[in-house]
C-alpha positions as CSV (number, residue, x, y, z in Angstrom):
1,X,-6.5,-7.2,36.8
2,X,-4.9,-4.7,34.4
3,X,-1.7,-5.1,32.7
4,X,1.1,-2.7,33.5
5,X,1.6,0.0,30.9
6,X,4.6,-0.1,28.5
7,X,7.1,2.8,28.8
8,X,5.7,4.8,25.9
9,X,2.2,4.3,27.1
10,X,3.1,5.5,30.6
11,X,4.8,8.6,29.0
12,X,1.6,9.4,27.1
13,X,-0.5,9.0,30.2
14,X,1.8,11.2,32.3
15,X,1.8,13.9,29.6
16,X,-2.0,13.8,29.5
17,X,-2.3,14.0,33.3
18,X,0.0,16.9,33.4
19,X,-2.3,18.9,31.1
20,X,0.1,18.9,28.2
21,X,-2.6,17.9,25.7
22,X,-5.0,20.4,24.1
23,X,-8.0,19.9,21.9
24,X,-7.6,20.7,18.2
25,X,-10.1,23.5,17.4
26,X,-10.2,22.5,13.7
27,X,-10.6,18.8,14.4
28,X,-13.6,18.2,12.1
29,X,-12.0,20.3,9.3
30,X,-8.7,18.5,9.6
31,X,-10.4,15.1,9.6
32,X,-12.4,15.9,6.4
33,X,-9.2,17.1,4.8
34,X,-7.2,14.0,5.7
35,X,-10.1,11.8,4.6
36,X,-10.1,13.6,1.2
37,X,-6.4,13.0,0.9
38,X,-6.9,9.3,1.7
39,X,-9.8,9.0,-0.8
40,X,-7.8,10.7,-3.5
41,X,-4.8,8.5,-2.9
42,X,-6.8,5.3,-3.1
43,X,-8.7,6.5,-6.2
44,X,-5.6,7.2,-8.2
45,X,-4.1,4.8,-10.7
46,X,-0.6,4.3,-9.4
47,X,2.3,4.5,-11.6
48,X,5.2,2.3,-10.5
49,X,8.7,2.1,-11.7
50,X,10.5,-1.1,-11.2
51,X,13.8,-2.5,-12.3
52,X,13.6,-6.1,-13.6
53,X,16.5,-8.3,-14.5
54,X,17.1,-8.3,-18.2
55,X,16.4,-12.0,-18.5
56,X,13.0,-11.5,-16.8
57,X,12.1,-8.5,-18.9
58,X,13.0,-10.3,-22.2
59,X,10.9,-13.3,-21.1
60,X,7.9,-11.1,-20.3
61,X,8.3,-9.3,-23.7
62,X,8.4,-12.7,-25.5
63,X,5.2,-13.9,-23.6
64,X,3.5,-10.6,-24.4
65,X,4.4,-10.9,-28.1
66,X,3.1,-14.5,-28.1
67,X,-0.1,-13.2,-26.5
68,X,-0.4,-10.2,-28.8
69,X,-0.5,-7.6,-26.0
70,X,2.0,-4.9,-25.0
71,X,4.4,-6.2,-22.3
72,X,3.3,-3.4,-19.8
73,X,-0.3,-4.7,-20.1
74,X,0.9,-8.2,-19.4
75,X,2.7,-7.1,-16.3
76,X,-0.4,-5.2,-15.1
77,X,-2.5,-8.3,-15.7
78,X,-0.2,-10.6,-13.8
79,X,0.0,-8.3,-10.8
80,X,-3.8,-8.0,-10.8
81,X,-4.2,-11.7,-10.9
82,X,-1.8,-12.1,-8.1
83,X,-3.4,-9.6,-5.8
84,X,-6.9,-11.0,-6.5
85,X,-5.7,-14.5,-5.8
86,X,-6.3,-15.8,-9.3
87,X,-2.7,-16.4,-10.1
88,X,-2.1,-20.1,-9.7
89,X,1.5,-21.2,-9.0
90,X,2.5,-24.4,-10.6
91,X,5.8,-26.3,-10.2
92,X,8.5,-25.6,-12.7
93,X,9.5,-28.4,-15.0
């Protein structure tokens, strides 16, 4: 037993059945181009601009100074540890 179509799904089916859809003649070229866009986007080093509360920025700068690294590098390292699951949260004292 099939489920009834949602409204938007039914609209698409009706449109198709009425012959409103046409094949894209340059489909393979278009796909290659969009794949190239996606690959280039994922390969880029992203530059992000964020606003941090002054208190947090000063704390990061202090930690970076203690560690002997630029604070931007410390931020990059913390974000990397977070996304790779290596940042361990511990209770604050």
